[in-house]
C-alpha positions in Angstrom: 311.6 39.9 167.2 312.1 42.8 164.8 310.8 40.8 162.2 307.5 40.3 163.8 307.2 44.1 164.3 307.8 44.8 160.6 305.4 42.1 159.7 302.5 43.5 162.0 303.4 47.1 160.4 303.0 45.8 156.9 299.9 44.0 157.7 298.3 47.0 159.2 299.3 49.3 156.4 298.5 47.1 153.7 295.2 46.1 155.2 295.6 42.5 155.2 295.0 42.2 159.0 291.3 42.2 158.2 288.8 43.0 161.0 287.5 39.2 161.4 286.2 37.6 164.6 288.1 34.7 166.0 286.8 31.6 164.7 287.1 30.2 168.5 286.6 33.2 170.9 287.0 31.1 173.8 290.3 30.0 172.8 291.4 33.8 172.2 289.9 34.7 175.5 291.7 32.2 177.4 295.1 32.9 175.9 294.3 36.7 176.8 293.5 35.7 180.5 296.7 33.5 180.4 298.9 36.3 179.2 297.4 38.7 181.6 298.4 36.3 184.5 301.8 35.8 183.0 302.4 39.5 183.1 301.3 40.0 186.5 303.7 37.3 187.8 306.3 38.7 185.8 305.7 42.0 187.5 305.8 40.7 190.6 308.7 38.3 190.2 311.0 41.4 189.0 309.6 43.4 191.9 310.5 40.6 194.7 313.7 39.5 193.3 317.0 41.2 192.2 318.6 39.0 189.1 321.9 40.5 189.9 322.0 38.7 193.4 323.2 35.2 192.8 321.0 33.9 196.1 317.7 35.9 194.9 318.2 34.5 191.3 318.6 30.9 192.6 315.5 31.5 194.8 313.4 33.1 191.9 314.4 30.2 189.6 313.4 27.5 192.2 310.0 29.3 192.8 308.9 30.1 189.3 310.5 27.3 187.2 307.4 26.6 185.5 306.4 30.1 184.3 308.8 30.0 181.1 307.5 26.8 180.0 304.0 28.0 180.3 304.8 31.2 178.4 306.7 29.3 175.6 303.8 26.8 175.4 301.4 29.7 174.9 303.6 31.1 172.4 303.4 27.8 170.3 299.8 27.8 170.6 299.2 31.4 169.4 301.5 30.5 166.6 298.8 28.0 165.5 295.7 30.6 165.3 293.8 30.5 162.1 293.3 34.2 162.0 296.6 36.2 161.1 296.1 39.1 163.4 295.2 37.1 166.3 298.1 34.8 165.6 300.7 37.8 165.2 299.4 39.7 168.3 299.1 36.9 170.6 302.4 35.3 169.4 304.2 38.6 170.0 302.4 39.1 173.3 303.4 35.5 174.4 307.1 35.9 173.0 307.5 39.0 175.6 305.9 37.0 178.3 308.8 34.7 177.8 311.1 37.2 178.7 308.8 38.8 181.2 308.6 35.8 183.5 312.3 35.0 183.2 314.2 35.3 186.4 317.5 36.5 184.6 315.7 39.1 182.6 315.5 42.8 183.5 311.5 42.7 183.1 311.6 45.0 180.4 309.6 42.6 178.1 306.7 42.7 180.5 306.1 46.5 179.2 305.1 45.3 175.7 302.3 42.7 176.6 299.5 45.4 177.5 300.0 47.0 174.2 299.8 43.8 172.2 296.6 42.8 174.3 295.1 46.0 173.3 295.8 45.4 169.8 293.7 42.0 170.2 291.0 43.6 171.9 290.8 46.2 169.3 290.8 43.6 166.6 287.9 41.6 168.4 285.9 44.7 168.5 286.4 45.5 165.0 285.6 42.0 163.9 282.5 41.9 166.1 281.5 45.0 164.4 282.2 43.6 160.7 280.3 40.6 161.7 277.3 42.4 163.0 277.2 44.8 160.0 277.4 41.8 157.8 274.1 40.3 158.6 
């Protein structure tokens, strides 16, 4: 996780994360929507269950068994995006979503998802402006 943060910072500082629109905006938008949904479900999960209570932990795992697999699959898809900036930011957000929706975590991973999605939004807007000014 720390290495992804370092890579992101280096790319930002060196300018390698250029402002480019996504090749497939629908795919990026679908990932953003999925991340927002996983984030909300993770917040609710940690509000409703106490991971220290074995009975509640078991109930949480039974009710939310598929969320971790969904977040992991999303992380794998994000890691294959062709544009570096989207790949890094969406993969980082999806990695946080894996922890966010885990019944055994404290939910702190949920806090990082909105910031990563904000970076994706900024990248999208910058890429759209760059594409528009290039015409």
